[in-house]
N, C-alpha and C positions, 0 to 999 in steps of 0.2 A: 547587828541586824534587829534582834529582839528589842533592844533598847530604843531604836528608831521607831519601831512599830508602836511600842508603848507610848512614846512621846507624840506620835501622830494621833493616836486614839485620844490622848489627853487633850491635844489641841482641838480636835473635832468636838469633844465634850464641851470645851470652853466656847467654841463657836455656837453651839446650840444654846448654851447659857446666855451668850451675848444676844442672840436672837430673841430669847425669852425676855431678857432684861429690857431690850428695846421695845418690845411689845408692851411691857408693863409701863414704860415711860412714855409710850405713844410717840415714838420717833421712828423714822424710816431707816431700815437697814436691809441689805441685800447680800446674800452669799453668792459668790460667782459659781459658775458651773463646775469648776474643778475642785471646789471646796477648799481652796487654799487662801482665799481673801474674803473678808467681810467688810462691807462699806456702810458707814453710818453717815447720813447726810442731814444737814440743817443749815438753812440760810446761805446757800452757795458755798458752804464749807463742808469738808468731808474728813472723817476719821476712818482710817483703814487699819484693820488688824490682819496681818498676813503671816502665814506659816512659812518659815524658811528653815529646812532641816540641814542644809549644807552651807557653810560659811561662804563658799564661792558664789552663791546665788544672792547674797545680800544686795550688792550693788545693782545687779540686773533687775531684781524685783522692785527695789525702791525707785530706781530711775523709770521703770515702766509705769509705776503709779504716778510719779511726779509729772509725766508727760501729759496727763489728763488736763483738760481745760476747765479747771475749777479755781475759784478765788483763793481758798485756803485749803491746803492738804496737810493732814497730820498722819504719821505712820507709826504703828506699834508693831514691832517684830515679835513673833512667838517662835523662839528658836532654841535648839539644844546645844548649839556651838556659838557661844558669845565670845567674840574677839573685839574688844573695845579699841585696840590699836588699829585694826583693819577698818573699823567704822570711822574712827577719827581721821585716819590717813586718807580715806576716800571721801571725806566730807559728806557723809550720809546724815542728813538732818532728820533725826527721829524724834518722835514724841515720847517714845519709851521702848523698853525691851523687857519681855517676859521670858525668863530663863526656864525652859522646860526640863533641863537636865538637873537642876537643883532639886533637892528633896523637899520641895514645898508641897503642902497639902492642897488638894483640889479647892477647898474652901478659901485658903489664902490666895490662890491664883484668881479665884472669882472676885475676891475683894479688890485685888490689884486691877482687874479689868473694869470693875464698876467705878473705881476711882478715876481711871483714865476717861471713861465715858462721862462721868459727872463733871470732871474738869473741862472736857471738850464742850459740854453743854452750857457752861457758865458764860 
């Protein structure tokens, strides 16, 4: 339980950093009201960062995002339970995964996020 709370706090810190980075880059981004998804939009394309703390919610969350009527949708999961077999088996097309349970520093996680955003913007 404590581990999940720590990972949730880390993902919220990352969301705030994403918001600030988008402001710096002068691109539109919006955090949803439940603070579990952030959307970055540009030229009818969108990049979603979404928090998924339980493996069973991967498919539901990704499919919910993919149902939106947008030209191109990229999804990055921020999760503490990475199950690549499950992701492959369910054909979840993801732009990337950020593993919150690994012992990565906050700085390293921010660099990963910035790399995803910069790649999306190219």
